[in-house]
Structures are given as structure tokens and as C-alpha cells.
Backbone as ProteinMPNN parsed JSONL, in Angstrom:
{"seq_chain_A": "MPIEANLRLAGVSSSLTRLDIILPSQHFGPRRKQTPERRLMIAVLHDALDCLEKHRCATGSQSRRLFREAKHWFLADETE", "coords_chain_A": {"N_chain_A": [[0.853, -1.177, 0.0], [0.638, 2.21, -0.863], [2.453, 4.952, 0.625], [1.0, 7.327, 0.854], [-1.654, 6.411, 0.965], [-1.639, 5.012, 3.377], [-1.178, 7.127, 5.14], [-3.514, 8.612, 4.754], [-5.398, 6.79, 5.763], [-4.617, 6.898, 8.394], [-5.555, 9.31, 9.096], [-4.189, 11.618, 8.495], [-3.837, 14.853, 7.234], [-4.065, 15.627, 3.763], [-2.71, 17.837, 2.895], [-0.516, 17.936, 4.489], [1.005, 15.871, 3.643], [2.023, 16.333, 1.17], [4.881, 16.614, -0.806], [7.284, 19.101, -1.062], [9.596, 20.377, -3.301], [12.742, 21.686, -2.818], [15.104, 23.659, -4.256], [18.721, 23.695, -4.291], [19.668, 26.291, -4.826], [17.59, 27.844, -3.907], [17.689, 27.445, -1.208], [20.341, 27.992, -0.363], [20.981, 30.334, -1.631], [22.457, 32.535, -4.165], [25.279, 31.137, -5.797], [28.549, 31.764, -4.869], [31.61, 32.614, -6.455], [34.318, 30.583, -5.779], [37.496, 30.929, -4.263], [40.699, 29.814, -5.537], [42.233, 28.73, -3.445], [40.323, 28.061, -1.535], [38.84, 26.145, -2.953], [40.824, 24.182, -3.171], [41.186, 23.558, -0.467], [38.682, 22.427, 0.13], [38.778, 20.229, -1.588], [40.9, 18.741, -0.468], [39.829, 18.131, 2.055], [37.601, 16.631, 1.238], [38.914, 14.459, 0.031], [40.207, 13.343, 2.27], [37.987, 12.556, 3.797], [36.937, 10.647, 2.037], [39.016, 8.746, 2.14], [38.768, 7.882, 4.803], [36.228, 6.712, 4.714], [36.393, 4.763, 2.612], [38.514, 3.096, 3.365], [38.192, 2.115, 5.935], [37.734, -0.497, 6.815], [39.849, -1.872, 5.844], [42.224, -4.326, 4.728], [44.639, -4.478, 3.481], [48.039, -3.234, 3.484], [48.647, -0.699, 2.341], [46.087, 0.503, 2.112], [45.316, 0.507, 4.814], [47.239, 2.265, 5.792], [46.516, 4.666, 4.484], [44.005, 5.097, 5.671], [44.776, 5.363, 8.388], [46.456, 7.656, 8.27], [44.63, 9.632, 7.42], [42.823, 9.566, 9.547], [44.476, 10.364, 11.708], [45.035, 12.932, 10.817], [42.521, 14.194, 10.974], [42.107, 14.027, 13.731], [44.122, 15.519, 14.827], [45.614, 17.942, 16.974], [46.819, 20.2, 16.095], [46.485, 23.314, 14.387], [47.477, 24.367, 12.118]], "CA_chain_A": [[0.0, 0.0, 0.0], [1.457, 3.413, -0.921], [2.563, 5.738, 1.849], [-0.096, 8.297, 0.9], [-2.865, 5.717, 1.405], [-1.481, 4.745, 4.81], [-1.354, 8.375, 5.87], [-4.946, 8.956, 4.717], [-6.07, 5.908, 6.715], [-4.261, 7.339, 9.74], [-6.213, 10.584, 9.343], [-3.269, 12.738, 8.276], [-4.319, 15.729, 6.18], [-3.307, 15.506, 2.513], [-1.834, 19.004, 2.743], [0.707, 17.665, 5.237], [1.737, 14.776, 3.017], [2.562, 16.765, -0.117], [6.302, 16.935, -0.754], [7.725, 20.272, -1.815], [10.99, 20.277, -3.675], [13.486, 22.927, -2.647], [16.366, 23.624, -4.982], [19.83, 24.238, -3.507], [19.778, 27.743, -5.009], [16.565, 28.483, -3.084], [18.072, 27.31, 0.193], [21.637, 28.58, -0.092], [21.163, 31.6, -2.325], [23.322, 32.428, -5.336], [26.583, 30.555, -5.529], [29.665, 32.68, -5.063], [32.806, 32.006, -7.012], [35.259, 30.266, -4.715], [38.901, 31.156, -4.58], [41.43, 28.561, -5.742], [42.648, 28.193, -2.151], [39.145, 27.432, -0.902], [38.551, 24.92, -3.7], [41.836, 23.208, -2.779], [40.873, 23.143, 0.899], [37.522, 21.539, 0.05], [39.219, 18.992, -2.232], [41.7, 17.991, 0.503], [38.884, 17.62, 3.041], [36.82, 15.593, 0.574], [39.793, 13.304, -0.131], [40.402, 12.733, 3.587], [36.735, 11.864, 4.135], [36.885, 9.452, 1.191], [39.961, 7.766, 2.692], [38.172, 7.31, 6.011], [35.092, 5.873, 4.347], [36.769, 3.643, 1.757], [39.547, 2.224, 3.905], [38.012, 1.858, 7.372], [37.778, -1.944, 7.073], [40.866, -2.372, 4.915], [43.154, -5.349, 5.2], [45.929, -4.233, 2.838], [48.875, -2.271, 4.208], [48.491, 0.636, 1.739], [44.773, 1.024, 2.494], [45.345, 0.779, 6.257], [48.048, 3.463, 5.968], [45.697, 5.806, 4.073], [43.0, 5.304, 6.715], [45.462, 5.843, 9.587], [46.901, 9.032, 8.046], [43.448, 10.507, 7.399], [42.295, 9.614, 10.916], [45.377, 11.215, 12.501], [44.877, 14.301, 10.346], [41.282, 14.718, 11.549], [42.191, 14.088, 15.197], [45.271, 16.326, 15.224], [45.348, 19.168, 17.735], [47.413, 21.319, 15.384], [45.54, 24.05, 13.536], [48.187, 24.857, 10.934]], "C_chain_A": [[0.895, 1.235, 0.0], [1.424, 4.189, 0.395], [1.393, 6.707, 1.976], [-1.385, 7.646, 1.417], [-2.795, 5.422, 2.899], [-1.699, 6.007, 5.634], [-2.806, 8.821, 5.88], [-5.72, 8.096, 5.703], [-5.798, 6.327, 8.158], [-4.867, 8.698, 10.072], [-5.312, 11.789, 9.178], [-3.774, 13.536, 7.084], [-3.436, 15.606, 4.943], [-2.382, 16.696, 2.304], [-0.518, 18.804, 3.49], [1.562, 16.591, 4.573], [2.353, 15.16, 1.685], [4.023, 17.154, 0.055], [6.585, 18.154, -1.612], [9.214, 20.113, -2.085], [11.631, 21.647, -3.546], [14.814, 22.757, -3.359], [17.484, 24.184, -4.107], [19.951, 25.748, -3.628], [18.733, 28.487, -4.181], [16.974, 28.469, -1.612], [19.345, 28.093, 0.503], [21.85, 29.943, -0.743], [22.106, 31.434, -3.504], [24.712, 31.933, -4.936], [27.674, 31.573, -5.836], [30.849, 31.932, -5.647], [33.804, 31.801, -5.881], [36.684, 30.502, -5.19], [39.581, 29.805, -4.806], [41.859, 27.918, -4.419], [41.502, 27.473, -1.459], [38.771, 26.142, -1.618], [39.543, 23.822, -3.347], [41.551, 22.671, -1.381], [39.704, 22.152, 0.908], [37.915, 20.206, -0.567], [40.025, 18.123, -1.265], [40.788, 17.374, 1.562], [38.062, 16.472, 2.458], [37.644, 14.32, 0.409], [40.009, 12.588, 1.202], [39.142, 11.981, 4.026], [36.572, 10.589, 3.312], [37.809, 8.366, 1.718], [39.388, 7.102, 3.943], [37.056, 6.33, 5.662], [35.53, 4.611, 3.603], [37.67, 2.626, 2.45], [39.358, 1.875, 5.378], [38.07, 0.384, 7.727], [38.849, -2.615, 6.216], [41.745, -3.431, 5.565], [44.543, -5.166, 4.593], [46.711, -3.138, 3.545], [48.727, -0.855, 3.659], [47.169, 1.272, 2.159], [44.726, 1.354, 3.979], [46.138, 2.054, 6.542], [47.25, 4.713, 5.594], [44.645, 6.131, 5.132], [43.652, 5.919, 7.954], [45.904, 7.298, 9.43], [45.719, 10.017, 8.049], [42.872, 10.657, 8.805], [43.166, 10.512, 11.792], [45.246, 12.673, 12.107], [43.631, 14.943, 10.961], [41.389, 14.917, 13.048], [43.33, 14.955, 15.703], [44.832, 17.583, 15.974], [45.896, 20.396, 17.028], [46.376, 22.009, 14.504], [46.198, 24.573, 12.283], [48.541, 23.709, 10.012]], "O_chain_A": [[1.831, 1.302, 0.796], [0.474, 4.082, 1.171], [0.852, 6.894, 3.066], [-2.118, 8.245, 2.205], [-3.791, 5.569, 3.607], [-2.325, 5.967, 6.694], [-3.29, 9.346, 6.883], [-6.598, 8.597, 6.407], [-6.639, 6.136, 9.036], [-4.718, 9.189, 11.191], [-5.632, 12.872, 9.668], [-4.102, 12.966, 6.044], [-2.214, 15.496, 5.051], [-1.374, 16.578, 1.608], [0.485, 19.435, 3.158], [2.732, 16.431, 4.921], [3.131, 14.389, 1.123], [4.366, 17.926, 0.95], [6.165, 18.217, -2.767], [9.986, 19.757, -1.195], [11.138, 22.636, -4.088], [15.558, 21.815, -3.088], [17.235, 25.052, -3.271], [20.295, 26.423, -2.657], [18.956, 29.634, -3.791], [16.639, 29.386, -0.862], [19.418, 28.782, 1.52], [22.818, 30.633, -0.423], [22.515, 30.316, -3.815], [25.235, 32.276, -3.875], [27.714, 32.162, -6.916], [31.058, 30.754, -5.358], [34.099, 32.724, -5.121], [37.019, 30.3, -6.357], [39.104, 28.776, -4.328], [41.848, 26.693, -4.294], [41.688, 26.408, -0.871], [38.422, 25.153, -0.973], [39.161, 22.657, -3.232], [41.661, 21.469, -1.139], [39.744, 21.15, 1.622], [37.443, 19.158, -0.125], [39.854, 16.905, -1.241], [40.964, 16.211, 1.925], [37.854, 15.456, 3.121], [37.133, 13.221, 0.624], [39.996, 11.358, 1.253], [39.237, 10.881, 4.571], [36.12, 9.568, 3.829], [37.436, 7.193, 1.743], [39.515, 5.89, 4.116], [36.957, 5.251, 6.248], [35.083, 3.512, 3.932], [37.6, 1.432, 2.159], [40.293, 1.381, 6.008], [38.429, 0.047, 8.855], [38.747, -3.802, 5.906], [41.973, -3.428, 6.775], [45.525, -5.657, 5.148], [46.129, -2.227, 4.134], [48.685, 0.099, 4.435], [47.133, 2.448, 2.521], [44.155, 2.374, 4.367], [45.769, 2.834, 7.42], [47.3, 5.713, 6.31], [44.419, 7.298, 5.454], [43.136, 6.89, 8.508], [45.746, 8.092, 10.358], [45.814, 11.105, 8.619], [42.478, 11.753, 9.204], [42.642, 11.336, 12.542], [45.335, 13.559, 12.958], [43.673, 16.087, 11.412], [40.826, 15.869, 13.589], [43.483, 15.11, 16.914], [43.817, 18.199, 15.649], [45.484, 21.517, 17.327], [45.494, 21.357, 13.944], [45.523, 25.178, 11.45], [49.143, 23.925, 8.96]]}, "name": "protein", "num_of_chains": 1, "seq": "MPIEANLRLAGVSSSLTRLDIILPSQHFGPRRKQTPERRLMIAVLHDALDCLEKHRCATGSQSRRLFREAKHWFLADETE"}
């Protein structure tokens, strides 16, 4: 049975069940051009997150090293 039918049976108003789509531009506003430094910073952060996700259960030495380095980077107390 579709979700809408279940909600109607439960007495939920149809106006509460309608999904509205919000575009990122409506939520975040116009996109500003990012500086090369900021784009690099985002790319490095994205790569570190990928290493944590992809290699968290790794058995190979190279993959374990990538996971360990990314984890230490995130947990480091240094700010520079």
C-alpha cells in the first residue's frame, strides 16, 4: 500500500503529506565564485573523508596506511 494511502487511513491531512521540492539555489542563495585556495581546501577535506570511508575496514597495508593518516589528520590538535 502506498505511503499516501497509509497516511490517509491514519487521518493525516493531505496538505501535510505533499512533498515540496526545494532547490539548492533556493536554500543557499546564489553561488559565489570560490577562490582557488578554498577549492583546494575543500578537495583535501573531501579526499580525507573518502579515505576514512573507503579504507576503514581495509586489510591491505596501503589502504590501512591511508586510513590511519586521514584519521590522525582529523584528530590532530594542530591548527596549521
